[in-house]
C-alpha positions as CSV (number, residue, x, y, z in Angstrom):
1,M,183.1,-15.4,142.4
2,Y,184.1,-13.4,145.4
3,H,186.3,-14.6,148.2
4,K,184.9,-13.9,151.6
5,T,187.3,-13.7,154.4
6,R,186.1,-15.6,157.3
7,Y,186.9,-14.6,160.8
8,C,186.6,-16.6,163.8
9,I,187.6,-16.3,167.4
10,E,189.3,-19.2,169.1
11,K,189.9,-19.3,172.8
12,R,193.6,-20.0,173.4
13,H,193.6,-19.1,177.0
14,S,191.1,-18.3,179.6
15,T,191.7,-14.6,179.2
16,F,193.0,-14.4,175.6
17,F,191.2,-14.5,172.2
18,S,192.9,-14.7,168.8
19,I,191.5,-14.2,165.3
20,I,192.4,-17.0,162.8
21,D,191.3,-17.8,159.2
22,R,190.3,-21.4,159.8
23,I,187.4,-22.5,162.0
24,E,188.0,-25.5,164.2
25,E,185.3,-28.1,163.9
26,A,184.3,-30.9,166.3
27,D,181.8,-33.7,166.0
28,V,179.6,-34.5,169.0
29,D,177.2,-37.4,169.2
30,V,174.2,-37.6,171.4
31,Q,172.4,-40.8,172.3
32,T,168.9,-40.7,173.9
33,D,168.4,-42.8,177.1
34,A,166.5,-46.0,177.1
35,F,162.8,-46.0,177.9
36,L,162.4,-45.3,181.6
37,D,159.6,-46.5,183.8
38,R,157.5,-44.2,185.8
39,P,159.6,-42.8,188.6
40,P,158.5,-43.8,192.1
41,S,156.2,-41.4,194.0
42,P,158.1,-39.1,196.3
43,L,157.9,-39.7,199.9
44,F,155.4,-37.7,201.9
45,I,157.1,-35.0,203.9
46,P,154.8,-33.4,206.4
47,Q,154.8,-29.7,206.8
48,S,157.4,-28.3,209.0
49,T,156.1,-27.1,212.3
50,G,159.4,-25.8,213.7
51,K,160.8,-22.2,213.8
52,D,162.3,-20.7,210.6
53,V,165.7,-19.0,210.6
54,S,167.4,-16.6,208.1
55,T,171.0,-15.9,207.0
56,Q,172.4,-12.4,206.0
57,I,174.9,-12.4,203.2
58,E,177.2,-9.4,203.1
59,D,179.0,-7.8,200.2
60,G,181.9,-9.9,199.0
61,D,180.8,-13.1,200.8
62,L,179.6,-14.9,197.7
63,F,181.8,-13.6,194.8
64,D,184.0,-10.7,193.7
65,F,182.3,-8.7,190.9
66,D,185.4,-7.1,189.4
67,L,187.0,-10.5,189.2
68,E,184.0,-12.4,187.9
69,V,182.9,-9.7,185.3
70,K,186.2,-9.5,183.5
71,P,185.7,-12.6,181.3
72,I,182.1,-11.6,180.5
73,V,183.3,-8.2,179.3
74,E,186.1,-9.7,177.2
75,T,183.6,-12.0,175.6
76,L,181.1,-9.1,174.8
77,V,183.9,-7.0,173.4
78,G,185.2,-9.8,171.2
79,K,181.7,-10.6,170.0
80,T,181.1,-6.9,169.2
81,V,184.3,-6.6,167.2
82,E,183.6,-9.8,165.4
83,Q,180.1,-8.6,164.5
84,A,181.5,-5.2,163.3
85,L,184.0,-7.0,161.1
86,I,181.3,-9.2,159.7
87,E,179.1,-6.1,159.0
88,V,181.9,-4.3,157.2
89,A,182.6,-7.3,155.1
90,E,178.8,-7.5,154.3
91,E,178.7,-3.8,153.4
92,E,181.7,-4.3,151.0
93,E,180.0,-7.3,149.5
94,L,176.7,-5.4,149.2
95,A,178.5,-2.5,147.5
96,E,180.1,-4.8,145.0
97,I,176.7,-6.5,144.4
98,R,175.1,-3.1,143.9
99,E,177.8,-2.1,141.4
100,Q,177.2,-5.3,139.5
101,Q,173.4,-4.7,139.6
102,R,174.0,-1.1,138.3
103,E,176.1,-2.4,135.5
104,Y,173.5,-5.1,134.7
105,E,170.7,-2.5,134.8
106,E,172.6,-0.3,132.5
107,L,173.2,-3.1,130.1
108,R,169.6,-4.2,130.4
109,N,168.3,-0.7,129.9
110,A,170.4,-0.3,126.8
111,E,169.1,-3.6,125.5
112,L,165.5,-2.6,126.3
113,I,166.0,0.8,124.6
114,E,167.3,-1.0,121.5
115,L,164.4,-3.5,121.7
116,Q,161.9,-0.6,122.0
117,R,163.6,1.2,119.1
118,L,163.3,-2.0,117.0
119,E,159.7,-2.5,118.1
120,E,158.8,1.1,117.3
121,Q,160.5,0.8,113.9
122,E,158.5,-2.4,113.2
123,R,155.4,-0.8,114.4
124,R,155.9,2.2,112.1
125,L,156.7,-0.1,109.2
126,R,153.5,-2.1,110.0
127,A,151.4,1.0,110.3
128,E,152.8,2.4,107.1
129,K,152.0,-0.9,105.4
130,D,148.5,-1.0,106.8
131,R,148.0,2.7,105.8
132,R,149.2,2.0,102.2
133,M,146.9,-1.1,102.0
134,R,143.9,0.9,103.4
135,Q,144.7,3.7,100.9
136,A,144.8,1.2,98.1
137,Q,141.6,-0.4,99.2
138,D,139.9,3.0,99.7
139,S,141.0,4.0,96.2
140,L,139.7,0.8,94.7
141,Q,136.5,1.1,96.7
142,A,136.1,4.8,95.5
143,E,136.6,3.7,91.9
144,Q,134.0,1.0,92.3
145,D,131.6,3.5,94.0
146,V,132.2,6.0,91.2
147,A,131.5,3.3,88.6
148,Q,128.4,2.2,90.4
149,K,127.2,5.8,90.8
150,V,127.8,6.4,87.1
151,A,125.9,3.3,86.1
152,A,123.1,4.1,88.6
153,R,122.9,7.6,87.3
154,A,122.7,6.5,83.7
155,F,120.0,3.9,84.6
156,A,118.1,6.4,86.7
157,K,118.3,9.0,83.9
158,A,117.1,6.5,81.3
159,Y,114.4,5.3,83.7
160,L,113.2,8.7,84.9
161,Q,113.4,10.4,81.5
162,D,109.7,9.7,80.9
163,L,108.7,9.2,84.5
164,V,109.5,12.7,85.8
165,P,107.3,14.6,83.3
166,S,104.4,12.1,83.8
167,V,104.7,12.5,87.6
168,F,104.8,16.3,87.3
169,N,101.8,16.2,84.9
170,N,99.8,14.0,87.3
171,L,100.7,16.3,90.2
172,R,99.7,19.3,88.2
173,E,96.5,17.7,87.2
174,N,95.7,16.7,90.8
175,G,96.3,20.3,91.9
176,Y,99.6,20.0,93.7
177,F,101.2,22.6,91.4
178,Y,99.0,25.6,90.7
179,D,99.1,29.3,90.0
180,P,98.4,31.2,93.2
181,V,96.3,33.8,91.4
182,E,94.3,31.1,89.5
183,H,94.0,29.1,92.7
184,E,92.7,32.2,94.6
185,I,90.3,32.9,91.8
186,E,89.0,29.3,91.7
187,T,88.7,29.0,95.5
188,S,87.5,32.4,96.5
189,F,86.3,34.5,93.6
190,M,84.6,31.9,91.5
191,P,82.4,30.5,94.2
192,W,81.3,34.0,95.2
193,L,80.6,34.9,91.6
194,V,78.7,31.7,91.0
195,D,76.6,32.3,94.1
196,K,75.9,35.9,93.1
197,T,75.1,34.7,89.5
198,L,72.8,32.0,90.7
199,T,71.0,34.5,93.0
200,H,70.6,36.9,90.1
201,V,69.6,34.2,87.7
202,N,67.0,32.9,90.2
203,Q,65.7,36.4,90.6
204,L,65.5,36.8,86.8
205,V,63.8,33.4,86.5
206,L,61.4,34.4,89.2
207,G,60.7,37.7,87.4
208,R,60.3,35.9,84.1
209,T,58.0,33.4,85.6
210,I,55.9,36.1,87.1
211,L,55.9,38.1,83.8
212,D,55.0,34.9,81.8
213,S,52.2,34.3,84.2
214,I,50.9,37.8,83.8
215,I,51.3,37.7,80.0
216,R,49.6,34.3,79.9
217,D,46.7,35.6,81.9
218,V,46.4,38.7,79.7
219,V,46.7,36.6,76.5
220,N,44.1,34.2,77.8
221,Q,41.9,37.1,78.7
222,R,42.3,38.6,75.2
223,I,41.7,35.2,73.6
224,D,38.5,34.9,75.5
225,D,37.5,38.4,74.5
226,Y,38.4,37.7,70.8
227,E,36.4,34.4,70.9
228,K,33.4,36.3,72.3
229,L,33.8,39.0,69.7
230,A,34.2,36.3,67.0
231,D,31.0,34.6,68.2
232,T,29.2,37.9,68.1
233,L,30.4,38.7,64.6
234,R,29.6,35.2,63.5
235,Q,26.1,35.6,64.8
236,V,25.8,39.0,63.1
237,I,27.1,37.6,59.8
238,E,24.7,34.6,60.0
239,G,21.8,37.0,60.7
240,A,22.8,39.2,57.8
241,V,23.0,36.2,55.5
242,D,19.6,35.0,56.6
243,M,18.2,38.5,56.0
244,G,19.7,38.6,52.5
245,T,18.3,35.2,51.6
246,S,14.8,36.2,52.6
247,T,15.1,39.5,50.6
248,G,16.3,37.6,47.5
249,D,13.3,35.3,47.6
250,V,10.9,38.2,47.7
251,A,12.7,40.0,44.9
252,Q,12.7,36.8,42.8
253,G,8.9,36.5,43.2
254,S,8.3,40.1,42.2
255,G,10.9,40.3,39.4
256,Q,9.3,38.0,37.0
257,N,7.6,40.9,35.2
258,T,10.6,43.3,34.8
259,D,14.3,42.6,34.5
260,R,15.5,45.9,36.0
261,P,14.3,45.3,39.5
262,E,16.1,41.9,39.4
263,S,19.3,43.4,38.4
264,A,18.9,46.1,41.0
265,H,18.1,43.5,43.6
266,G,21.0,41.4,42.6
267,E,23.3,44.4,42.9
268,H,21.9,45.1,46.3
269,H,22.4,41.5,47.4
270,G,26.0,41.4,46.1
271,H,26.7,44.7,47.8
272,S,25.4,43.2,51.1
273,E,27.5,40.1,50.8
274,H,30.6,42.2,49.9
275,H,30.0,44.4,52.9
276,T,29.7,41.3,55.1
277,N,32.9,39.8,53.8
278,E,34.8,43.1,54.3
279,E,33.6,43.2,57.9
280,G,34.8,39.6,58.5
281,E,38.2,40.4,56.9
282,N,38.6,43.5,58.9
283,H,37.8,41.7,62.1
284,T,40.3,38.9,61.3
285,G,43.0,41.5,60.4
286,A,42.4,43.2,63.7
287,L,42.9,39.9,65.6
288,L,46.1,39.2,63.7
289,N,47.4,42.7,64.4
290,D,46.7,42.4,68.1
291,E,48.5,39.0,68.2
292,A,51.5,40.5,66.4
293,I,51.6,43.4,68.8
294,D,51.5,41.0,71.8
295,E,54.3,38.9,70.3
296,R,56.4,42.0,69.6
297,D,55.9,43.3,73.2
298,E,56.8,39.9,74.6
299,D,60.0,39.7,72.5
300,Q,61.0,43.2,73.6
301,L,60.5,42.3,77.2
302,N,62.6,39.1,76.8
303,A,65.3,41.1,75.1
304,E,65.4,43.7,77.9
305,E,65.6,40.9,80.5
306,D,68.4,39.2,78.7
307,A,70.3,42.5,78.5
308,G,69.8,43.1,82.2
309,G,71.1,39.5,83.0
310,E,74.2,40.0,80.9
311,Q,74.9,43.3,82.7
């Protein structure tokens, strides 16, 4: 692709160098020697025991520096020039290579930019497609969710139509929903009122029990007194009857002669019996009046106790 000028140095003369385009080539063959046997051992040379001598070499005795250094300097200069020319050629070649690389990089960058643009366009199209698909799926899912919610709401409404009132009624009956005032009255006021009422009722019952015991004792005492009085009256009546019987017998024996004494005696006997009967009736009426008075007093006491309990 590129023609590289080749430079070479050919020695035309012992002190002259020329630059040509073609390089001379020569073939040289080398052949190894045959296998050699072990060389013989060197002869033993004993150490010198004589006197050593030295030789002094003055300047200019062995070689002339100016004369001998000239070909070396020419060689160094020629090699330096040759190396410089080679480096210049390499620099030019590297510059051309860099220019080609720059052009290639520009073309490659343009292609990469175009590729990135196409990839970005493809990515945007794919993203838009995915977004549209997700949007459609979300819309379909939302419609399904709405339909399920509507169906669930209708089912729940139909199912809970009778359940909710029953639940609230059960909770209300179990005491979870209550009126604060009513709850306060039931929990605080009513127990206190019941305790006070029980205390008062117990006191009334105790008072009535004591009063009944007193009344019972009084009534029993009066009954005993009335029984004693009745026994006494009965004895008096029996004595009067016995006396009347004996008097009638005497009058009957003496009244056989005259009728008037019999009638008088009969009237007297009838008057005695009538008097005895009146006394018995009066005694019975007194007993009945006392019992009525006791009952009236007891009823009045009971009415007063009931009125006090209600207050």
